C-alpha positions as CSV (number, residue, x, y, z in Angstrom):
1,X,8.3,97.4,-256.5
2,X,9.1,95.9,-253.1
3,X,11.6,93.4,-251.8
4,X,10.6,91.3,-248.8
5,X,13.0,89.0,-247.0
6,X,11.3,85.9,-245.4
7,X,13.4,84.3,-242.7
8,X,12.5,80.8,-241.6
9,X,15.0,80.4,-238.7
10,X,13.4,79.7,-235.3
11,X,16.1,81.8,-233.5
12,X,15.9,85.5,-233.2
13,X,18.8,87.5,-234.6
14,X,20.1,84.4,-236.6
15,X,23.0,84.3,-239.1
16,X,20.3,83.2,-241.6
17,X,18.6,86.6,-241.2
18,X,21.9,88.5,-241.5
19,X,22.8,86.6,-244.7
20,X,19.3,87.0,-246.1
21,X,19.1,90.7,-245.5
22,X,22.5,91.1,-247.1
23,X,21.4,89.0,-250.1
24,X,18.3,91.2,-250.5
25,X,20.4,94.3,-250.4
26,X,22.8,93.0,-253.0
27,X,19.9,92.2,-255.4
28,X,18.2,95.4,-254.7
29,X,21.2,97.4,-255.6
30,X,21.4,95.7,-258.9
31,X,17.7,96.1,-259.9
32,X,17.4,99.6,-258.6
33,X,15.2,99.3,-255.6
34,X,17.1,101.2,-253.0
35,X,16.0,101.8,-249.5
36,X,15.0,99.7,-246.5
37,X,13.2,96.5,-247.2
38,X,10.6,94.6,-245.1
39,X,11.8,91.6,-243.2
40,X,9.4,88.9,-242.1
41,X,11.3,87.0,-239.3
42,X,9.3,83.9,-238.5
43,X,11.1,83.4,-235.1
44,X,8.6,85.8,-233.5
45,X,5.6,84.2,-235.2
46,X,6.3,80.5,-234.6
47,X,3.9,80.0,-231.7
48,X,1.1,81.5,-233.7
49,X,1.6,79.6,-236.9
50,X,-0.1,76.4,-235.6
51,X,-2.7,78.0,-233.4
52,X,-6.3,77.4,-234.6
53,X,-7.4,81.1,-234.6
54,X,-6.2,84.0,-236.7
55,X,-3.1,85.9,-235.6
56,X,-2.7,89.5,-236.6
57,X,1.1,89.2,-236.8
58,X,0.8,86.1,-239.1
59,X,-1.9,87.8,-241.3
60,X,0.3,90.9,-241.7
61,X,3.3,88.7,-242.6
62,X,1.3,86.8,-245.2
63,X,0.1,90.1,-246.7
64,X,3.7,91.4,-246.9
65,X,4.8,88.3,-248.7
66,X,1.9,88.2,-251.1
67,X,2.4,91.9,-252.0
68,X,6.1,91.6,-252.6
69,X,7.7,92.0,-256.0
70,X,10.8,90.1,-255.1
71,X,10.9,87.7,-252.2
72,X,14.1,86.4,-250.7
73,X,13.2,83.2,-248.8
74,X,15.9,82.0,-246.4
75,X,16.2,79.1,-244.0
76,X,18.9,77.3,-242.2
77,X,19.3,73.7,-243.4
78,X,17.7,71.3,-241.1
79,X,17.9,67.6,-241.7
80,X,18.9,68.3,-245.4
81,X,16.1,70.8,-246.2
82,X,14.4,74.0,-245.0
83,X,12.8,74.3,-241.5
84,X,9.3,73.2,-240.6
85,X,8.7,76.8,-239.5
86,X,9.2,78.1,-243.0
87,X,7.0,75.3,-244.4
88,X,4.2,76.0,-241.9
89,X,4.2,79.6,-242.9
90,X,4.2,79.0,-246.6
91,X,1.4,76.4,-246.3
92,X,-0.8,79.3,-245.2
93,X,-0.5,81.0,-248.6
94,X,-3.2,80.2,-251.1
95,X,-2.3,78.5,-254.5
96,X,-0.5,80.8,-256.9
97,X,0.1,83.4,-254.1
98,X,3.5,84.0,-255.5
99,X,2.5,84.2,-259.2
100,X,4.2,87.1,-261.0
101,X,6.9,87.4,-258.3
102,X,10.6,86.6,-258.4
103,X,11.5,84.3,-255.4
104,X,15.1,83.9,-254.5
105,X,15.7,80.8,-252.3
106,X,18.6,80.8,-249.8
107,X,19.8,78.2,-247.4
108,X,22.5,78.6,-244.7
109,X,24.2,75.2,-243.9
110,X,26.9,73.7,-241.9
111,X,28.0,71.0,-244.4
112,X,28.5,71.3,-248.1
113,X,26.7,67.9,-248.6
114,X,23.5,69.9,-248.3
115,X,24.3,72.4,-251.0
116,X,21.7,70.9,-253.4
117,X,18.8,71.3,-250.9
118,X,18.3,74.9,-252.1
119,X,17.5,73.6,-255.6
120,X,16.0,70.2,-254.8
121,X,13.7,71.2,-251.9
122,X,13.2,74.9,-251.5
123,X,12.9,75.8,-255.2
124,X,10.0,73.4,-256.0
125,X,8.0,74.7,-253.0
126,X,8.3,78.3,-254.4
127,X,7.4,77.2,-257.9
128,X,4.4,75.3,-256.5
129,X,3.3,78.7,-255.1
130,X,3.5,80.3,-258.5
131,X,6.8,82.1,-258.2
132,X,9.4,82.5,-260.9
133,X,12.7,81.3,-259.4
134,X,15.9,82.7,-261.0
135,X,18.9,80.4,-261.1
136,X,20.9,79.6,-259.0
137,X,19.5,79.6,-255.5
138,X,22.0,80.6,-252.9
139,X,23.6,77.9,-250.6
140,X,25.9,79.5,-248.0
141,X,28.1,77.5,-245.8
142,X,28.5,78.8,-242.2
143,X,32.2,78.8,-242.9
144,X,31.7,81.1,-245.9
145,X,30.0,83.9,-243.9
146,X,33.2,85.8,-243.2
147,X,33.5,86.1,-247.1
148,X,29.8,86.8,-247.6
149,X,30.4,90.0,-249.6
150,X,32.2,88.3,-252.5
151,X,29.8,85.3,-252.5
152,X,26.8,87.7,-252.6
153,X,28.4,89.8,-255.4
154,X,28.8,86.8,-257.7
155,X,25.4,85.4,-256.9
156,X,23.5,88.7,-257.2
157,X,25.3,89.5,-260.5
158,X,23.8,86.2,-261.9
159,X,20.3,86.4,-260.5
160,X,19.5,90.1,-260.5
161,X,19.0,90.3,-264.3
162,X,16.6,87.3,-264.2
163,X,14.6,88.9,-261.3
164,X,14.5,92.2,-263.2
165,X,13.2,90.3,-266.3
166,X,10.4,88.8,-264.2
167,X,9.5,92.2,-262.9
168,X,9.6,93.6,-266.4
169,X,7.2,90.9,-267.6
170,X,4.9,91.7,-264.7
171,X,4.9,95.4,-265.6
172,X,3.9,94.5,-269.2
173,X,0.9,92.4,-268.2
């Protein structure tokens, strides 16, 4: 069982990455998958996503995502939705590439008026790729980052049992 964190922020070392890694750890602790987890940070892959030829880095990243059991998908909120960088990467996955996986959507945002974007925009994309998406997705305001531990505790307590159920169903099939 593997947890992979996919970060769609175009900036290296972003707050989005920090929040996403902490969210993956919070869920991991609750479902019993301790240890370091893979992080696919698209900031380094951006120039290769739209190039016509194959890129070894992009191919490895796609494989990590496709082989994950639990996928934390994180993006800052741009123009009321996730980044084009994240969309360009996910568009490279074949249909049903996330079937049998639990995908946990996460958006970091500057304004609470974008809080529904995680459910209205990012969730449908993950479902379209075949993932089971436990409820609720995580919307984190930048102003809440200093209180991230308590936010993640409440969120992970809600979604971890749902993610574990998806993994249990996968093990039975």
